C-alpha positions as CSV (number, residue, x, y, z in Angstrom):
1,G,89.2,112.5,134.1
2,E,92.2,113.2,136.3
3,R,93.3,110.8,139.0
4,M,95.2,111.6,142.1
5,T,98.6,110.0,142.2
6,R,100.3,108.5,145.2
7,S,102.2,111.7,145.8
8,H,98.9,113.7,145.7
9,W,97.4,111.4,148.4
10,I,100.5,111.6,150.6
11,S,100.7,115.4,150.2
12,L,97.0,115.7,151.0
13,I,97.4,113.6,154.2
14,F,100.3,115.8,155.4
15,A,98.4,119.0,154.5
16,V,95.1,118.0,156.2
17,F,96.8,116.8,159.4
18,G,98.9,120.0,159.3
19,F,95.8,122.1,158.9
20,F,94.2,120.4,162.0
21,L,97.3,121.1,164.1
22,F,97.7,124.6,162.7
23,S,94.1,125.6,163.2
24,G,94.1,124.3,166.8
25,L,91.5,121.6,166.1
26,V,93.8,119.0,167.7
27,G,96.8,119.4,169.9
28,S,95.6,122.6,171.6
29,G,96.1,121.1,175.1
30,S,92.7,122.4,176.2
31,G,91.4,119.0,177.1
32,E,88.1,119.7,175.3
33,G,88.8,117.4,172.3
34,I,88.2,118.7,168.9
35,V,86.6,122.2,168.9
36,L,85.7,123.7,165.6
37,S,85.5,127.5,165.9
38,A,83.3,129.6,163.5
39,G,86.4,130.9,161.8
40,M,87.9,127.5,161.2
41,F,84.6,126.3,159.9
42,L,84.4,129.2,157.5
43,L,88.0,128.5,156.4
44,L,87.2,124.9,155.7
45,V,84.1,126.0,153.7
46,A,86.3,128.5,151.8
47,L,88.9,125.8,151.0
48,L,86.1,123.5,149.7
49,G,84.8,126.3,147.6
50,E,88.2,127.0,146.2
51,S,88.7,123.4,145.4
52,A,85.3,123.2,143.7
53,F,86.1,126.3,141.7
54,S,89.4,124.6,140.6
55,V,87.5,121.5,139.4
56,F,84.7,123.4,137.6
57,S,86.7,126.1,136.0
58,R,89.7,124.1,134.8
59,S,87.9,122.9,131.7
60,L,86.8,126.5,131.1
61,V,90.4,127.8,131.1
62,L,91.4,125.0,128.8
63,H,88.9,126.1,126.2
64,H,88.5,129.9,126.8
65,A,90.8,132.9,127.5
66,P,91.8,132.9,131.2
67,T,91.0,136.6,131.5
68,A,87.4,135.9,130.3
69,V,87.0,133.0,132.8
70,I,88.4,135.0,135.8
71,G,86.6,138.2,134.8
72,S,83.3,136.3,134.6
73,A,83.8,134.6,137.9
74,L,84.8,137.7,139.8
75,S,81.9,139.7,138.3
76,I,79.4,137.0,139.3
77,G,81.0,137.0,142.8
78,A,80.7,140.8,143.1
79,V,77.0,140.6,142.1
80,V,76.2,137.8,144.5
81,L,78.0,139.5,147.4
82,S,76.3,142.9,146.6
83,C,72.9,141.1,146.8
84,V,73.8,139.5,150.1
85,I,74.9,142.9,151.5
86,F,71.8,144.6,150.1
87,F,69.3,142.1,151.5
88,F,71.0,141.3,154.8
89,S,72.9,144.4,155.8
90,E,73.7,147.7,154.3
91,F,76.3,149.0,151.9
92,P,79.3,150.4,153.6
93,A,79.7,154.2,153.8
94,L,82.4,154.6,151.2
95,G,82.9,158.3,152.0
96,A,83.9,157.5,155.5
97,G,87.3,156.1,154.5
98,G,90.5,157.8,153.7
99,W,93.7,156.9,151.7
100,P,94.6,153.9,153.9
101,Q,91.1,152.3,153.3
102,L,91.3,153.1,149.6
103,G,94.7,151.5,149.4
104,A,93.5,148.4,151.3
105,A,90.5,148.1,148.9
106,L,92.8,148.4,145.9
107,W,95.2,145.8,147.3
108,L,92.5,143.3,148.2
109,G,90.6,143.8,144.9
110,P,92.8,144.2,141.8
111,M,96.0,142.9,143.4
112,G,94.9,140.4,146.0
113,S,92.1,138.8,144.0
114,T,92.2,139.6,140.3
115,L,96.0,139.2,139.8
116,T,96.2,136.0,141.9
117,Y,93.2,134.4,140.2
118,L,94.6,135.3,136.7
119,I,97.9,133.7,137.7
120,W,95.9,130.7,138.9
121,A,94.0,130.5,135.6
122,L,97.3,130.5,133.6
123,I,98.7,127.8,135.8
124,A,95.5,125.7,135.6
125,R,96.2,125.1,131.9
126,K,99.4,123.2,132.9
127,V,98.9,121.4,136.2
128,T,96.3,119.0,137.6
129,V,93.4,120.1,139.7
130,A,94.7,117.9,142.6
131,S,98.0,119.8,142.6
132,M,96.3,123.1,142.6
133,A,93.8,122.2,145.4
134,I,96.6,121.0,147.7
135,T,98.5,124.2,147.3
136,L,95.4,126.1,148.8
137,F,96.7,125.0,152.2
138,V,99.4,127.6,151.9
139,Q,96.9,130.5,152.3
140,P,96.4,130.2,156.1
141,L,100.2,130.0,156.5
142,V,100.7,133.3,154.6
143,G,98.1,134.9,156.8
144,A,99.8,133.7,159.9
145,A,103.2,134.8,158.7
146,V,101.8,138.3,158.1
147,G,100.4,138.3,161.6
148,V,103.7,137.2,163.1
149,I,105.8,139.6,161.1
150,L,103.6,142.7,160.9
151,L,101.4,142.4,164.0
152,G,103.8,140.7,166.4
153,E,101.4,137.7,167.0
154,G,102.8,134.6,168.5
155,L,103.0,131.1,167.0
156,T,102.3,128.2,169.3
157,L,104.2,124.9,169.1
158,S,101.1,123.0,167.6
159,R,100.6,125.7,165.0
160,G,104.3,125.6,164.1
161,L,104.2,121.8,163.8
162,G,101.0,122.1,161.7
163,A,102.7,124.7,159.4
164,G,105.6,122.3,159.0
165,L,103.3,119.4,158.1
166,I,101.6,121.6,155.5
167,L,104.9,122.6,154.0
168,I,106.1,119.0,154.0
169,G,102.9,118.0,152.1
170,I,103.5,120.7,149.5
171,A,107.2,119.6,149.2
172,V,106.0,116.0,148.6
173,L,103.8,117.4,145.9
174,L,106.5,119.4,144.3
175,Y,109.5,117.1,144.6
176,W,108.2,113.5,144.7
C-alpha cells in the first residue's frame, strides 16, 4: 500500500489548519469557541467522501478504463440521488426553468462533474492517493474566489489567512 511521506503530512497539517481558519471554525472572534455550522459539517463530510472515493477507485482506474470507472460512479450517484429525491421530496419541475437554468445544469453536470472527474481519473493513474486527497482542500477556495469576484462577497482576515495556509500546504506538496 501507499504510505504518506513527510511532505504529505506537513501539507495536510497546513491544509487542515487552513480549513479551520477559512471555514470560521477557529479565529472568528465571536468568543463562542469552535462552532461547526451545518454547511461546514456537510463540507467536511463531502471531503471525507471525496477522499474515500479516491482511495477506493484508484485501484479501479489502474486496471480499467477511466471513462468506465467515472461513468459507472456518476451513474450510481445519479440513481442514488434520484431515489433520495423520490422518497424524501419531489422531482423538480423541469419545465419551470429557462435557458439560464439549462445552462447551469449543463455546466454543473457534463462540465463541472463529468469532465473534472475524468481528469481526476487520468491523474489518479500517476499520483498517490494522499496527493490527490490533499488537493481537495482547493475546492472551497475556488468557491470563495467565485463569490468574491462574481458576487462581490467579502473575505475576512481569518478566511484570508486560512486560504493562505491551504495554498502553502498544497505548495509544500508540489514543491517539497
